[in-house]
MILUMKE-716605 format. One record per residue (C-alpha): residue in one letter; residue number from 0; x, y, z. Coordinates in pm, whole numbers, m for minus. Last residue first. Layout:
REM MILUMKE-716605
<"A" NUM <X Y Z>>;
...
This chain:
REM MILUMKE-716605
<"X" 227 <m569 383 3569>>;
<"X" 226 <m193 333 3530>>;
<"X" 225 <m68 508 3222>>;
<"X" 224 <37 286 2935>>;
<"X" 223 <412 283 2909>>;
<"X" 222 <590 576 2746>>;
<"X" 221 <684 511 2391>>;
<"X" 220 <993 332 2271>>;
<"X" 219 <1179 497 1983>>;
<"X" 218 <1087 361 1645>>;
<"X" 217 <1251 66 1479>>;
<"X" 216 <1479 173 1200>>;
<"X" 215 <1327 303 877>>;
<"X" 214 <1324 83 570>>;
<"X" 213 <1572 191 305>>;
<"X" 212 <1789 m120 321>>;
<"X" 211 <1486 m351 312>>;
<"X" 210 <1334 m163 19>>;
<"X" 209 <1663 m189 m168>>;
<"X" 208 <1683 m561 m100>>;
<"X" 207 <1330 m615 m230>>;
<"X" 206 <1395 m430 m557>>;
<"X" 205 <1731 m600 m603>>;
<"X" 204 <1571 m943 m566>>;
<"X" 203 <1274 m858 m791>>;
<"X" 202 <1515 m736 m1056>>;
<"X" 201 <1510 m372 m1154>>;
<"X" 200 <1466 m327 m1527>>;
<"X" 199 <1759 m206 m1739>>;
<"X" 198 <1754 162 m1821>>;
<"X" 197 <1619 408 m2079>>;
<"X" 196 <1318 208 m2204>>;
<"X" 195 <1318 125 m2573>>;
<"X" 194 <1042 299 m2768>>;
<"X" 193 <687 171 m2799>>;
<"X" 192 <498 279 m3112>>;
<"X" 191 <213 39 m3043>>;
<"X" 190 <294 m184 m2744>>;
<"X" 189 <62 2 m2507>>;
<"X" 188 <207 56 m2161>>;
<"X" 187 <269 425 m2234>>;
<"X" 186 <m105 494 m2233>>;
<"X" 185 <m116 352 m1881>>;
<"X" 184 <152 595 m1768>>;
<"X" 183 <m27 899 m1909>>;
<"X" 182 <m353 790 m1746>>;
<"X" 181 <m168 725 m1419>>;
<"X" 180 <m26 1077 m1425>>;
<"X" 179 <m375 1219 m1471>>;
<"X" 178 <m509 1014 m1179>>;
<"X" 177 <m222 1132 m959>>;
<"X" 176 <m306 1494 m1042>>;
<"X" 175 <m671 1438 m953>>;
<"X" 174 <m578 1273 m622>>;
<"X" 173 <m339 1553 m529>>;
<"X" 172 <m607 1812 m606>>;
<"X" 171 <m866 1627 m399>>;
<"X" 170 <m631 1577 m102>>;
<"X" 169 <m500 1933 m86>>;
<"X" 168 <m142 1972 m212>>;
<"X" 167 <131 2108 15>>;
<"X" 166 <335 1788 11>>;
<"X" 165 <241 1507 m228>>;
<"X" 164 <120 1186 m65>>;
<"X" 163 <248 872 m239>>;
<"X" 162 <m32 701 m429>>;
<"X" 161 <101 776 m777>>;
<"X" 160 <453 681 m671>>;
<"X" 159 <336 350 m526>>;
<"X" 158 <129 265 m834>>;
<"X" 157 <423 337 m1064>>;
<"X" 156 <661 137 m843>>;
<"X" 155 <428 m164 m845>>;
<"X" 154 <388 m144 m1222>>;
<"X" 153 <762 m118 m1291>>;
<"X" 152 <840 m393 m1038>>;
<"X" 151 <595 m622 m1219>>;
<"X" 150 <799 m572 m1533>>;
<"X" 149 <747 m380 m1857>>;
<"X" 148 <970 m489 m2148>>;
<"X" 147 <709 m680 m2347>>;
<"X" 146 <468 m396 m2418>>;
<"X" 145 <110 m465 m2324>>;
<"X" 144 <m192 m562 m2537>>;
<"X" 143 <m30 m841 m2739>>;
<"X" 142 <m290 m1077 m2582>>;
<"X" 141 <m14 m1299 m2443>>;
<"X" 140 <167 m989 m2318>>;
<"X" 139 <m140 m870 m2129>>;
<"X" 138 <m205 m1212 m1977>>;
<"X" 137 <158 m1233 m1864>>;
<"X" 136 <135 m886 m1713>>;
<"X" 135 <m173 m981 m1512>>;
<"X" 134 <m7 m1302 m1394>>;
<"X" 133 <303 m1108 m1287>>;
<"X" 132 <81 m863 m1096>>;
<"X" 131 <m74 m1157 m909>>;
<"X" 130 <269 m1292 m817>>;
<"X" 129 <383 m947 m700>>;
<"X" 128 <83 m900 m473>>;
<"X" 127 <124 m1247 m319>>;
<"X" 126 <496 m1188 m270>>;
<"X" 125 <434 m862 m86>>;
<"X" 124 <165 m1029 127>>;
<"X" 123 <406 m1302 236>>;
<"X" 122 <672 m1040 308>>;
<"X" 121 <430 m852 531>>;
<"X" 120 <346 m1170 720>>;
<"X" 119 <712 m1258 762>>;
<"X" 118 <814 m908 888>>;
<"X" 117 <1126 m814 695>>;
<"X" 116 <963 m507 539>>;
<"X" 115 <860 m389 884>>;
<"X" 114 <1051 m77 982>>;
<"X" 113 <844 174 786>>;
<"X" 112 <892 425 510>>;
<"X" 111 <671 694 360>>;
<"X" 110 <511 454 110>>;
<"X" 109 <505 166 361>>;
<"X" 108 <272 294 486>>;
<"X" 107 <43 573 362>>;
<"X" 106 <m173 315 187>>;
<"X" 105 <m497 404 370>>;
<"X" 104 <m522 750 213>>;
<"X" 103 <m436 599 m125>>;
<"X" 102 <m745 376 m127>>;
<"X" 101 <m898 524 m443>>;
<"X" 100 <m555 510 m605>>;
<"X" 99 <m548 134 m553>>;
<"X" 98 <m887 90 m717>>;
<"X" 97 <m780 333 m990>>;
<"X" 96 <m467 133 m1065>>;
<"X" 95 <m663 m191 m1083>>;
<"X" 94 <m930 m42 m1308>>;
<"X" 93 <m657 74 m1547>>;
<"X" 92 <m489 m266 m1532>>;
<"X" 91 <m815 m441 m1620>>;
<"X" 90 <m866 m194 m1904>>;
<"X" 89 <m517 m273 m2033>>;
<"X" 88 <m575 m647 m2006>>;
<"X" 87 <m905 m639 m2202>>;
<"X" 86 <m1110 m949 m2119>>;
<"X" 85 <m1248 m1137 m2419>>;
<"X" 84 <m1364 m1428 m2200>>;
<"X" 83 <m1326 m1368 m1825>>;
<"X" 82 <m1001 m1477 m1656>>;
<"X" 81 <m872 m1122 m1682>>;
<"X" 80 <m1137 m1003 m1438>>;
<"X" 79 <m1022 m1262 m1184>>;
<"X" 78 <m665 m1128 m1204>>;
<"X" 77 <m790 m773 m1161>>;
<"X" 76 <m984 m871 m848>>;
<"X" 75 <m675 m1048 m713>>;
<"X" 74 <m475 m731 m778>>;
<"X" 73 <m714 m517 m573>>;
<"X" 72 <m749 m765 m285>>;
<"X" 71 <m370 m790 m262>>;
<"X" 70 <m332 m413 m258>>;
<"X" 69 <m585 m370 22>>;
<"X" 68 <m416 m650 218>>;
<"X" 67 <m83 m472 164>>;
<"X" 66 <m217 m153 317>>;
<"X" 65 <m380 m333 611>>;
<"X" 64 <m51 m507 686>>;
<"X" 63 <137 m177 685>>;
<"X" 62 <m116 m10 916>>;
<"X" 61 <m105 m315 1143>>;
<"X" 60 <273 m307 1165>>;
<"X" 59 <276 64 1245>>;
<"X" 58 <38 6 1537>>;
<"X" 57 <241 m285 1672>>;
<"X" 56 <560 m82 1629>>;
<"X" 55 <414 204 1832>>;
<"X" 54 <337 m11 2135>>;
<"X" 53 <64 m225 2296>>;
<"X" 52 <m184 m172 2012>>;
<"X" 51 <m553 m237 2094>>;
<"X" 50 <m526 m191 2470>>;
<"X" 49 <m267 82 2416>>;
<"X" 48 <m509 286 2205>>;
<"X" 47 <m785 250 2464>>;
<"X" 46 <m547 369 2736>>;
<"X" 45 <m462 675 2527>>;
<"X" 44 <m829 772 2535>>;
<"X" 43 <m1034 779 2218>>;
<"X" 42 <m1139 1050 1972>>;
<"X" 41 <m926 915 1688>>;
<"X" 40 <m738 1245 1655>>;
<"X" 39 <m675 1243 2032>>;
<"X" 38 <m553 884 2025>>;
<"X" 37 <m318 966 1738>>;
<"X" 36 <m191 1276 1918>>;
<"X" 35 <m123 1074 2234>>;
<"X" 34 <67 827 2015>>;
<"X" 33 <310 1107 1937>>;
<"X" 32 <416 1129 1572>>;
<"X" 31 <736 935 1500>>;
<"X" 30 <573 759 1203>>;
<"X" 29 <574 1067 984>>;
<"X" 28 <404 1405 1035>>;
<"X" 27 <116 1443 788>>;
<"X" 26 <102 1095 636>>;
<"X" 25 <169 928 970>>;
<"X" 24 <m100 1156 1116>>;
<"X" 23 <m369 1055 869>>;
<"X" 22 <m282 685 867>>;
<"X" 21 <m272 679 1249>>;
<"X" 20 <m613 847 1266>>;
<"X" 19 <m762 580 1040>>;
<"X" 18 <m598 304 1246>>;
<"X" 17 <m728 452 1572>>;
<"X" 16 <m1079 494 1429>>;
<"X" 15 <m1080 132 1310>>;
<"X" 14 <m974 8 1653>>;
<"X" 13 <m1239 220 1822>>;
<"X" 12 <m1505 79 1590>>;
<"X" 11 <m1391 m276 1665>>;
<"X" 10 <m1404 m207 2039>>;
<"X" 9 <m1757 m72 2004>>;
<"X" 8 <m1871 m376 1802>>;
<"X" 7 <m1713 m624 2042>>;
<"X" 6 <m1391 m776 1920>>;
<"X" 5 <m1371 m1135 1801>>;
<"X" 4 <m1180 m1374 2030>>;
<"X" 3 <m811 m1413 1945>>;
<"X" 2 <m724 m1741 1780>>;
<"X" 1 <m577 m2018 1999>>;
<"X" 0 <m201 m2063 1987>>;
């Protein structure tokens, strides 16, 4: 299959506005929000939305993919930082968490659920993120800077919970509270004075299976694009 031709500048801007509006409305109302409302929030016609995304699932899929691409870029940056001489693993993790937190408005999916965890491209990105986090943890353990019983699933879950939108809190207040919680969490990663954790770690297999079971079913079909 030949690659799709690049979008014109105006079409690219419309696509970005649609995705930004989708993130906002998915966060506010869930993924069942009317596509008409997304188009209205984006300032485009419904026909423009359908030209970029032929149905709801295509739009949801792109929001999920964009979120995982953001996460992959963040963890790859942290992994490169740790390759530098005398790198501090805990500081690299702190910068990683804050990079992810800074993008929390674009990470609304799959944090509130989505039907795409079995999508091959999404799964590939999930594995890439986890592998990079494992490398970061290994570097931290080797430097005796991180406690030995923390797993990649622990870090991924902590980042996801910090980024998850909190109801009834304005964006700035929610962001500040999440940053405070991350600071407490990061302090707890230090090996000094560490106490045993209260439960066995979740395995990667169990973690993935649970996400697959909890993913939302495919959305209801939308009305076809109106005839011009």
